[in-house]
Legacy VTK file of the C-alpha trace (Angstrom):
# vtk DataFile Version 3.0
C-alpha trace
ASCII
DATASET POLYDATA
POINTS 402 float
77.208 136.174 125.912
79.782 138.027 123.806
79.725 137.203 120.087
82.587 137.696 117.647
82.159 139.489 114.314
81.359 137.128 111.416
84.711 137.856 109.711
86.579 136.911 112.888
84.597 133.688 113.211
85.354 132.809 109.589
89.063 133.406 110.155
89.012 131.297 113.308
87.321 128.431 111.482
89.900 128.658 108.684
92.750 128.554 111.182
91.205 125.568 112.952
90.850 123.724 109.661
94.491 124.386 108.832
95.569 123.235 112.271
94.063 119.815 111.701
96.523 119.312 108.855
99.584 119.590 111.082
100.798 116.217 112.324
104.309 116.234 113.745
106.214 118.256 111.182
104.094 117.106 108.226
102.432 120.121 106.678
99.690 119.866 104.093
100.045 122.265 101.167
97.445 122.778 98.455
98.385 120.827 95.349
97.161 123.698 93.166
99.982 125.852 94.548
102.699 123.388 93.573
105.651 124.887 91.737
107.050 121.541 90.587
108.010 122.191 86.933
106.233 120.474 84.064
109.595 119.017 82.994
113.153 118.852 84.281
116.221 119.495 82.212
118.811 116.729 82.120
121.056 118.759 84.427
118.193 119.225 86.910
117.375 115.504 86.870
120.928 114.458 87.686
121.242 117.169 90.318
118.109 115.895 92.057
119.449 112.357 91.762
122.702 113.405 93.446
121.088 115.666 96.040
118.592 113.037 97.214
120.708 109.867 96.992
122.534 108.027 99.761
125.402 105.488 99.460
124.659 102.131 97.859
123.203 99.591 100.282
122.412 95.882 100.375
119.293 93.781 99.999
119.212 90.015 99.698
117.403 89.989 96.352
118.041 91.685 93.002
114.335 92.537 92.711
114.350 92.628 88.929
110.573 92.139 88.973
107.650 92.478 91.362
106.110 89.403 92.974
102.845 91.076 94.009
99.900 89.618 92.142
97.203 91.872 93.598
98.908 95.220 93.241
96.160 96.596 90.973
93.325 95.893 93.408
93.803 99.151 95.319
93.811 101.448 92.287
90.030 102.059 91.974
89.769 103.143 95.616
92.881 105.314 95.350
91.375 107.160 92.398
88.329 108.098 94.464
90.439 110.401 96.623
93.763 111.034 94.872
93.654 113.605 92.117
96.308 114.039 89.378
99.102 116.481 90.073
100.529 115.296 93.379
103.884 113.649 93.990
104.250 109.871 93.871
106.895 108.120 95.967
107.754 104.462 95.513
110.251 101.669 95.886
111.413 98.833 93.672
110.915 98.020 89.982
108.180 98.077 87.350
105.004 97.985 89.457
105.596 101.677 90.115
104.916 102.385 86.435
101.372 101.065 86.712
100.626 103.159 89.805
102.175 106.235 88.197
100.109 105.891 85.013
96.926 105.382 87.032
97.496 108.246 89.505
99.149 110.657 87.028
101.325 112.613 89.459
103.244 115.740 88.542
106.480 114.060 89.639
107.582 110.617 90.835
110.550 109.704 93.020
111.622 106.065 93.353
113.720 105.137 96.389
115.690 101.928 96.736
118.588 101.001 98.973
120.258 99.279 96.000
121.936 101.304 93.267
121.031 98.426 90.970
117.378 99.474 91.156
118.312 103.004 90.135
120.199 101.629 87.135
117.202 99.450 86.247
115.014 102.553 86.134
117.551 104.344 83.957
117.526 101.297 81.673
113.726 101.544 81.447
113.967 105.277 80.838
116.299 104.818 77.893
114.231 102.016 76.368
110.961 103.934 76.673
112.376 107.136 75.259
113.757 105.319 72.217
110.802 103.000 71.523
107.858 104.267 69.473
105.357 101.702 70.736
104.931 98.794 73.150
106.009 96.183 70.643
109.303 97.964 70.007
109.799 98.498 73.740
109.337 94.790 74.494
111.679 93.857 71.663
114.384 96.005 73.250
113.572 95.074 76.857
113.934 91.338 76.237
116.422 91.472 73.302
114.091 89.566 71.006
113.323 90.285 67.351
109.947 91.935 66.881
107.434 89.328 65.674
105.403 90.227 62.566
101.833 91.396 62.944
102.219 93.419 66.135
101.087 97.027 66.119
99.602 99.663 68.406
96.218 97.908 68.390
97.649 94.610 69.680
96.372 93.570 73.097
98.834 93.067 75.922
98.036 89.359 75.802
98.869 89.233 72.099
102.116 91.118 72.677
103.402 88.795 75.374
102.259 85.610 73.678
104.191 86.694 70.606
107.373 87.469 72.548
107.214 84.335 74.700
107.507 82.334 71.482
110.645 84.192 70.330
114.139 83.289 71.473
116.542 86.024 72.600
119.178 87.337 70.247
122.651 87.918 71.709
123.612 90.280 68.891
120.505 92.329 69.552
121.371 92.351 73.271
124.850 93.762 72.682
123.574 96.362 70.233
120.762 97.439 72.559
123.064 97.608 75.587
125.443 99.904 73.714
122.485 102.045 72.617
121.215 102.346 76.212
124.610 103.539 77.418
124.920 105.980 74.535
121.456 107.390 75.140
122.058 107.912 78.853
125.514 109.437 78.477
125.355 111.285 75.153
121.678 112.221 74.806
120.919 112.670 78.513
124.312 113.587 79.955
124.397 110.993 82.717
127.890 110.240 84.037
128.145 106.460 83.862
130.905 105.124 86.109
132.547 101.754 85.538
130.529 100.249 88.395
127.305 101.732 87.010
128.134 100.318 83.590
128.585 96.845 85.085
125.352 97.145 87.073
123.516 98.173 83.920
124.902 95.245 81.954
124.068 92.834 84.802
120.498 94.131 85.010
119.845 94.222 81.285
121.355 90.730 81.032
118.692 89.459 83.431
115.921 90.624 81.105
117.763 89.055 78.169
117.952 85.713 79.983
114.600 85.835 81.742
112.457 87.267 78.981
108.683 87.593 79.312
108.602 84.530 81.588
111.058 85.842 84.173
109.826 85.990 87.757
111.012 87.507 91.031
112.976 84.291 91.623
114.980 84.664 88.424
118.750 84.647 88.780
121.155 85.459 85.937
122.147 82.297 84.124
118.746 80.608 84.322
117.218 79.610 80.984
113.559 80.573 80.668
112.792 80.795 76.983
111.672 78.161 74.521
108.011 78.908 73.852
105.094 77.267 75.567
102.865 80.279 76.152
102.857 81.859 79.600
104.006 78.647 81.293
100.650 78.156 82.977
99.112 80.812 85.156
102.298 82.369 86.469
104.865 81.614 83.788
108.503 80.738 84.322
109.976 77.388 83.379
110.736 75.436 86.488
111.998 78.313 88.599
108.910 80.412 89.288
108.065 78.887 92.660
104.502 80.210 92.372
105.727 83.688 91.525
104.038 85.697 88.741
105.930 86.223 85.506
106.418 89.531 83.724
103.798 88.398 81.235
101.206 87.499 83.863
101.758 90.709 85.850
101.094 92.800 82.745
97.987 90.718 82.046
96.678 91.036 85.621
93.569 93.038 86.554
91.829 94.592 89.502
88.942 92.769 91.187
86.494 94.110 88.585
88.544 92.739 85.697
90.132 95.997 84.531
93.820 95.903 83.590
95.633 99.071 84.715
99.134 97.838 83.814
101.483 100.273 82.151
101.607 98.036 79.070
97.894 97.210 79.080
97.209 99.805 76.405
99.168 101.912 73.969
97.773 105.022 75.686
99.193 103.927 79.052
102.607 103.297 77.544
102.688 106.602 75.690
101.678 108.557 78.798
104.549 106.970 80.709
106.969 107.472 77.804
106.109 111.183 77.805
106.496 111.340 81.602
109.965 109.772 81.343
110.925 112.005 78.416
110.182 115.042 80.577
112.548 113.656 83.264
109.684 113.611 85.785
110.596 110.195 87.212
113.618 110.581 89.499
115.221 107.285 90.604
117.483 107.603 93.624
119.493 105.443 96.004
117.852 105.778 99.385
117.416 103.884 102.637
113.926 104.371 104.102
115.541 104.661 107.541
118.522 106.661 106.309
119.409 110.205 107.334
119.217 111.848 103.920
116.990 110.526 101.130
113.429 110.949 102.418
114.296 114.073 104.394
115.935 115.710 101.374
112.887 114.896 99.275
110.630 116.337 101.998
112.596 119.580 102.066
112.482 119.880 98.273
108.735 119.192 98.073
107.935 121.693 100.790
110.026 124.333 99.043
107.881 123.737 95.939
104.542 123.656 97.812
103.969 120.074 96.684
102.057 117.300 98.440
102.740 113.555 98.482
99.711 111.845 96.980
100.893 108.244 97.407
103.853 106.340 98.807
104.176 102.761 97.568
106.325 100.891 100.113
105.881 97.248 99.001
106.713 95.231 102.164
109.806 97.243 103.128
108.239 98.236 106.451
108.149 94.596 107.506
111.931 94.389 107.136
112.434 97.664 109.002
110.685 96.202 112.045
113.223 93.347 111.939
116.192 95.731 111.997
116.498 97.301 115.449
114.809 100.731 115.446
114.963 101.287 111.700
111.156 101.405 111.647
111.149 104.336 114.082
113.712 106.289 112.076
111.683 105.615 108.936
108.426 106.960 110.382
110.275 110.008 111.676
111.449 110.547 108.098
107.912 110.125 106.776
106.659 112.678 109.301
108.801 115.280 107.505
106.933 114.835 104.201
104.232 117.323 103.144
100.950 115.406 103.393
97.234 116.005 103.295
94.151 114.009 104.154
94.276 112.129 100.841
97.952 111.072 101.049
98.014 107.278 101.028
100.465 104.498 101.756
100.270 101.552 99.351
101.823 98.436 100.845
102.051 94.718 100.221
101.592 92.745 103.410
101.991 89.189 102.135
100.297 86.246 103.751
100.620 84.312 106.982
103.481 85.233 109.345
101.078 85.192 112.278
99.549 88.600 111.536
95.846 89.350 111.464
95.371 90.287 107.832
92.523 92.442 106.481
89.630 90.349 105.187
89.333 89.996 101.413
86.463 88.743 99.224
86.675 85.071 98.307
86.865 85.961 94.600
90.002 88.011 95.214
91.588 85.230 97.249
90.857 82.708 94.514
92.397 84.973 91.910
95.511 85.468 94.008
95.991 81.811 94.841
96.296 82.567 98.559
98.328 85.777 98.133
96.787 88.899 99.610
96.508 91.986 97.447
98.122 95.277 98.304
96.443 97.486 100.894
96.275 101.198 101.624
96.507 103.415 104.693
96.226 107.128 105.379
99.715 108.574 105.735
98.521 111.338 108.059
96.699 108.853 110.298
99.745 106.617 110.554
102.089 109.517 111.320
99.699 110.674 114.046
99.505 107.146 115.484
103.304 106.954 115.462
103.648 110.317 117.198
101.081 109.193 119.780
103.109 106.057 120.559
100.551 103.696 119.034
102.917 102.163 116.471
105.277 99.765 118.195
105.273 96.682 115.956
104.494 95.684 112.404
101.061 94.323 113.343
100.079 97.858 114.414
100.799 99.032 110.859
98.793 96.196 109.346
95.872 96.957 111.679
95.637 100.419 110.133
95.604 99.056 106.571
92.599 98.196 104.480
LINES 1 403
402 0 1 2 3 4 5 6 7 8 9 10 11 12 13 14 15 16 17 18 19 20 21 22 23 24 25 26 27 28 29 30 31 32 33 34 35 36 37 38 39 40 41 42 43 44 45 46 47 48 49 50 51 52 53 54 55 56 57 58 59 60 61 62 63 64 65 66 67 68 69 70 71 72 73 74 75 76 77 78 79 80 81 82 83 84 85 86 87 88 89 90 91 92 93 94 95 96 97 98 99 100 101 102 103 104 105 106 107 108 109 110 111 112 113 114 115 116 117 118 119 120 121 122 123 124 125 126 127 128 129 130 131 132 133 134 135 136 137 138 139 140 141 142 143 144 145 146 147 148 149 150 151 152 153 154 155 156 157 158 159 160 161 162 163 164 165 166 167 168 169 170 171 172 173 174 175 176 177 178 179 180 181 182 183 184 185 186 187 188 189 190 191 192 193 194 195 196 197 198 199 200 201 202 203 204 205 206 207 208 209 210 211 212 213 214 215 216 217 218 219 220 221 222 223 224 225 226 227 228 229 230 231 232 233 234 235 236 237 238 239 240 241 242 243 244 245 246 247 248 249 250 251 252 253 254 255 256 257 258 259 260 261 262 263 264 265 266 267 268 269 270 271 272 273 274 275 276 277 278 279 280 281 282 283 284 285 286 287 288 289 290 291 292 293 294 295 296 297 298 299 300 301 302 303 304 305 306 307 308 309 310 311 312 313 314 315 316 317 318 319 320 321 322 323 324 325 326 327 328 329 330 331 332 333 334 335 336 337 338 339 340 341 342 343 344 345 346 347 348 349 350 351 352 353 354 355 356 357 358 359 360 361 362 363 364 365 366 367 368 369 370 371 372 373 374 375 376 377 378 379 380 381 382 383 384 385 386 387 388 389 390 391 392 393 394 395 396 397 398 399 400 401
C-alpha cells in the first residue's frame, strides 16, 4: 500500500472540507475575512440602494406592522450557531430590528417588493437617528407628546402604557414629518421624489392614526386611540381581528420569558440607533423572484468575502409557490448567495392550510393563541435539496423547518 506524505494528506483533507461548502454556486467564505466596512458614507448607502433595487412592485397589504406573535422564539437557538459579524437579510417592517439587534450582523439588507416598505425603513432611520432615547423615539413615531416620568430606566411596558393613554397631536405630526424629510434630504443626502414624499407621508400617517395599538390589519383612517391600556392581549380597538398590536409585539418574549424586542431595553435601542447611524441597514426594493435584487446582493457580498448569517423571509415563500414558478427563480437566486453551515432561514409558516406543521410545546401554543411561532432551516441544506430536485412544493420547505 502506497502512503502519501503527511503534508499532502493534510492538504487533501483541507480541500475536501472546502468542497463540502460548495452547493450550486453558493460559496462559503470565512466571516473573519469580510471586508464589509464598519460604516457606509451617505453616498455609499444610496449607491447600494440604487444598485440593488428593482422597480416598485405590488402586494395586497401595506404591511405597516408584523403579525407574527412568536417571532422571538427562534432567537435563542439561532444564537447557538450564528456569531456576530455576518450579513443579515430580511423582508418587511419592524420585526427585522429585533433580529438584527439579537444577531448583531456587520450589515443588514432589507428586501421588499413594495417601495413603501423602503420608505418606512427610511422613516425609522430618521426617527432613530434624531431620538436620544426610546421615549423620544416613540413620541416621534406615533406623534404623541412625551408623557412625564419616562426615562431610560422605564420598562417597555411602562413606555407603551404611557403612550397608549396619550392622544395623537396633528401639529406634532406635521412638524415631525417635515423634520423626517429634512433629515433624509439635507442631513443624509437622499433624493426624495414627489412619489417618495407621498409614500412617506402615507406611511407616517398610519403610525399617527394607529398609534401603539395599531395592528397588521390597520388601514389609514381607522381610529385606534382613546386610552384603555393595550386593548386586551393583542390591542387594537375593534379592528385587530386577533392580530398583535405594536405594543404587544414589543412586550412579547421567547418561550423562556425573555424579551428580545428592539425596544425592550435602552441598550437594544441604542445599539440599533448606532447601527442605523453608520448606514449599515440598507433598505431596497426587491422581488425575491426578480432578476436583480438578490443576485446583485450576492455579487456584492462575495466581492467583500462576506457570508449571509440569516435570511428572514416571513411567509413570502408561501406566496411564491402560488405564483407560477416564482419559487424556483427565488431559490436559484438564493443559491447565488455566499453561505456557510450556520446560515439560517427564519420563516413564519402560519397555521392550518393543510400543511403538516412542526410540533410545538403546549406552553408555546397557549401563548400564541393557536398561532405557530417562526421556524428556522439551514440555507445550505435547502439549496442542496432544491438542486437535487427535492423541493417541488411549499410543504417540502416546511418539512425542512424546525
